[in-house]
C-alpha positions as CSV (number, residue, x, y, z in Angstrom):
1,M,-22.1,-3.8,-12.6
2,A,-21.9,-5.3,-9.2
3,R,-18.4,-4.9,-7.6
4,S,-16.5,-7.7,-6.7
5,P,-14.8,-8.1,-3.2
6,A,-11.8,-9.5,-4.4
7,I,-10.2,-9.5,-8.3
8,A,-8.2,-12.3,-8.8
9,L,-4.9,-10.9,-9.7
10,A,-1.9,-13.7,-10.0
11,P,-1.7,-16.9,-8.5
12,G,-2.6,-16.7,-4.8
13,V,-3.3,-12.9,-4.8
14,W,-6.2,-11.1,-4.9
15,R,-7.1,-7.2,-4.6
16,I,-9.6,-6.2,-2.5
17,P,-11.0,-2.9,-3.2
18,T,-12.3,-1.2,0.3
19,A,-13.7,2.5,-1.5
20,G,-15.4,2.3,-4.8
21,R,-14.0,-0.5,-7.8
22,S,-10.2,0.8,-7.3
23,M,-10.2,4.5,-5.7
24,V,-9.0,2.5,-2.4
25,N,-7.1,-1.0,-2.7
26,S,-5.7,-3.8,0.0
27,Y,-4.2,-6.6,-0.9
28,A,-4.2,-10.2,-0.2
29,L,-1.9,-12.8,-0.7
30,V,-2.0,-16.9,0.4
31,G,0.6,-18.9,0.9
32,D,1.1,-22.6,0.1
33,D,0.0,-23.1,3.9
34,G,-3.3,-21.4,3.2
35,A,-2.4,-18.7,5.8
36,V,-3.5,-15.1,4.3
37,T,-1.1,-11.6,4.6
38,L,-2.6,-8.5,3.6
39,V,-1.6,-5.0,2.2
40,D,-2.8,-2.5,3.4
41,C,-6.5,-1.5,5.5
42,G,-7.3,1.3,4.0
43,V,-9.5,4.0,5.8
44,K,-11.1,3.4,9.4
45,R,-14.7,1.9,7.5
46,A,-12.8,-0.8,5.5
47,P,-12.8,-3.4,7.8
48,A,-15.9,-4.7,6.9
49,R,-15.1,-5.1,3.1
50,I,-11.6,-6.6,4.0
51,V,-13.7,-9.6,5.3
52,R,-16.1,-9.5,2.8
53,G,-12.9,-9.8,0.5
54,L,-11.1,-12.9,2.1
55,A,-15.2,-14.7,2.2
56,A,-14.7,-14.4,-1.5
57,I,-12.1,-16.2,-2.0
58,G,-12.7,-18.6,0.8
59,K,-11.2,-17.1,3.6
60,Q,-12.0,-15.7,7.1
61,P,-10.1,-13.4,9.1
62,A,-8.6,-15.7,11.1
63,D,-6.6,-17.1,8.3
64,V,-4.8,-14.0,8.1
65,T,-1.8,-14.2,10.2
66,R,0.5,-11.1,8.7
67,I,-0.5,-7.3,8.0
68,V,2.0,-5.6,5.9
69,L,0.9,-1.5,6.0
70,T,3.0,0.5,2.9
71,H,2.7,3.9,5.2
72,A,1.1,5.5,8.0
73,H,-1.6,7.5,6.1
74,P,-5.2,7.1,7.3
75,D,-6.3,6.2,3.8
76,H,-3.9,2.9,4.1
77,V,-4.0,2.3,7.9
78,G,-7.0,4.4,9.2
79,G,-8.7,0.3,9.0
80,A,-5.4,-1.1,10.9
81,A,-6.0,-1.6,14.4
82,E,-9.9,-3.0,13.8
83,V,-8.6,-5.6,11.1
84,A,-5.9,-6.1,13.9
85,R,-8.7,-6.9,16.2
86,R,-10.9,-9.2,14.4
87,T,-7.4,-11.1,12.9
88,G,-5.3,-11.4,15.7
89,A,-2.3,-10.7,13.4
90,P,1.0,-8.6,13.9
91,L,1.4,-5.2,12.0
92,A,4.5,-5.0,10.2
93,L,5.5,-1.3,8.7
94,H,9.2,0.5,8.2
95,A,10.7,1.6,10.8
96,A,10.9,5.1,9.7
97,D,7.1,5.3,10.2
98,L,6.6,3.8,13.5
99,P,6.4,6.6,15.5
100,Y,3.4,8.6,13.7
101,A,1.5,4.8,13.8
102,E,1.9,5.2,17.4
103,A,0.8,8.0,17.7
104,G,-2.7,7.6,15.3
105,E,-1.2,10.7,13.1
106,S,0.1,11.7,9.7
107,P,3.6,12.7,9.1
108,P,4.2,16.2,8.3
109,G,3.4,17.1,4.9
110,D,5.9,19.0,2.9
111,P,6.3,22.9,3.9
112,T,6.7,23.8,0.3
113,V,3.2,22.7,-1.3
114,T,0.8,25.3,-0.4
115,G,-2.1,23.9,2.1
116,A,-0.2,21.4,3.5
117,R,0.1,23.4,6.4
118,L,-3.6,23.9,6.8
119,F,-4.3,20.2,6.5
120,A,-2.0,19.6,9.2
121,R,-3.8,22.1,11.2
122,L,-7.2,20.9,10.5
123,S,-5.9,16.8,11.6
124,S,-7.4,15.5,8.8
125,G,-4.7,12.7,8.9
126,R,-5.6,11.3,12.1
127,F,-6.3,7.8,12.7
128,P,-6.4,4.9,15.5
129,A,-3.1,4.0,16.8
130,F,-1.9,1.1,17.2
131,E,0.9,-0.9,17.7
132,V,4.0,-2.2,15.5
133,A,4.9,-5.8,15.9
134,Q,7.6,-6.2,13.0
135,P,9.6,-2.8,11.9
136,L,10.5,-3.3,8.2
137,A,13.7,-2.4,6.4
138,D,14.8,-1.7,2.6
139,G,15.4,-5.2,1.3
140,D,13.9,-7.1,3.7
141,L,12.1,-10.5,2.4
142,L,9.0,-11.7,4.3
143,D,7.8,-15.0,4.1
144,V,4.6,-14.3,1.9
145,G,3.3,-17.0,-1.0
146,G,7.0,-17.5,-1.8
147,G,8.9,-14.0,-1.3
148,L,7.6,-10.3,-0.4
149,R,10.3,-8.1,-1.4
150,V,10.2,-4.8,0.7
151,V,11.3,-1.5,-1.7
152,H,11.9,1.2,0.9
153,T,10.8,4.4,-1.6
154,P,10.2,7.4,0.9
155,G,9.5,10.8,0.1
156,H,5.9,10.2,0.6
157,S,6.2,9.3,4.3
158,P,9.5,8.6,5.6
159,G,8.5,5.1,5.8
160,H,6.9,5.0,2.8
161,V,7.6,1.1,1.0
162,S,6.1,-0.6,-2.4
163,L,6.6,-4.5,-2.4
164,L,8.0,-7.1,-4.7
165,H,6.3,-10.3,-4.9
166,E,9.1,-11.9,-6.5
167,P,7.3,-15.6,-7.3
168,T,4.5,-13.9,-8.9
169,R,6.3,-11.0,-10.5
170,L,4.0,-8.3,-8.8
171,L,4.6,-5.0,-7.5
172,I,2.5,-3.1,-5.3
173,T,3.2,0.6,-5.6
174,G,1.8,1.9,-2.2
175,D,1.3,5.5,-3.0
176,A,4.8,5.8,-5.1
177,L,2.4,6.0,-8.6
178,F,-1.0,6.5,-8.8
179,N,-2.9,5.1,-11.8
180,V,-5.9,7.3,-11.5
181,A,-6.6,8.3,-15.4
182,G,-3.4,6.7,-16.4
183,I,-0.5,6.7,-14.1
184,R,0.5,10.1,-12.0
185,W,2.4,11.0,-9.0
186,P,0.9,11.3,-5.6
187,V,-1.1,14.2,-4.9
188,K,1.9,16.5,-3.7
189,L,-0.5,17.7,-0.6
190,F,0.0,14.5,1.2
191,C,3.7,14.5,0.5
192,T,6.0,14.3,3.4
193,D,8.8,15.2,0.7
194,V,7.6,16.1,-3.1
195,Q,11.1,15.8,-5.0
196,M,12.1,12.8,-2.9
197,T,9.0,11.3,-3.9
198,Q,9.4,11.8,-7.4
199,Q,13.3,10.8,-7.1
200,T,12.7,7.4,-4.9
201,A,9.8,6.2,-7.3
202,H,12.6,5.9,-10.4
203,V,13.5,2.4,-8.2
204,L,10.7,1.3,-9.3
205,G,11.6,1.6,-13.5
206,E,14.9,-0.5,-12.2
207,L,12.8,-3.6,-10.7
208,E,11.9,-6.9,-12.5
209,Y,7.7,-7.5,-12.3
210,D,5.0,-7.9,-15.1
211,L,2.1,-6.8,-13.0
212,V,1.6,-4.1,-11.3
213,A,-1.2,-3.0,-8.7
214,F,-1.5,0.7,-7.1
215,T,-3.6,1.2,-3.6
216,H,-5.4,4.3,-6.1
217,G,-6.4,2.9,-9.2
218,P,-6.8,-0.2,-11.1
219,E,-3.8,-3.0,-12.2
220,I,-2.1,-3.0,-15.0
221,R,-1.5,-6.6,-16.6
222,E,-0.2,-5.9,-19.9
223,Q,3.5,-4.6,-20.3
224,A,3.2,-3.8,-17.1
225,R,6.8,-2.5,-15.8
226,E,7.5,-0.7,-19.5
227,R,4.1,1.6,-18.5
228,V,6.2,2.9,-15.8
229,R,9.3,2.9,-17.1
230,G,7.5,4.8,-20.0
231,F,5.8,7.0,-17.2
232,L,9.6,7.7,-15.3
233,T,10.9,8.5,-18.2
234,R,8.9,11.4,-19.4
235,M,8.4,12.7,-16.3
236,S,12.4,12.6,-15.9
237,R,12.3,14.9,-19.0
238,Q,10.5,17.7,-17.7
């Protein structure tokens, strides 16, 4: 089966796979005025696939007016500097991750996790540095296709956010949760604070949405909120 460069999720919302069919995803949200907001930019080589995804929905880089980043890890922001260069769009990121964006380096790993310090020493968390034009905060409502709500879910990184597109009732989890062979926690090695990651993800069970999309893994279209809440409930009992 041929890989689709863009998958429609809801009116004006598309998933753009930037690695594999759903290994790493970016998202395009199109407003009533035709302007595009991108969510995340994949790894350093992802911009070409993002441009192909935009073309598949009848858009080009010049149509992108904003780039929202869920957090400063290289599989989410590795292509950010280049996508910003191609589009001229400003970059938005939670204020707590801003120093890492400017340094071009991921936040430190959780010191309680075996291998986190080695990972840091290997510089595997580096990416092209970029400037943030819009620092985000919890509860911000961005003027994106009728309203994109910022939900601060720290732990995976200090400034990690999930995003709720209120008009389409679509939740983008970022790395608060993965959907790889089922819903699961993000890889501990890449978390700044594993315990906090698992605590703050519970806010996702309290939100209202019908569709949930992930950076890692395919979307869930049926009983999305129930499945997320079920996972969180099971994990809280362990």
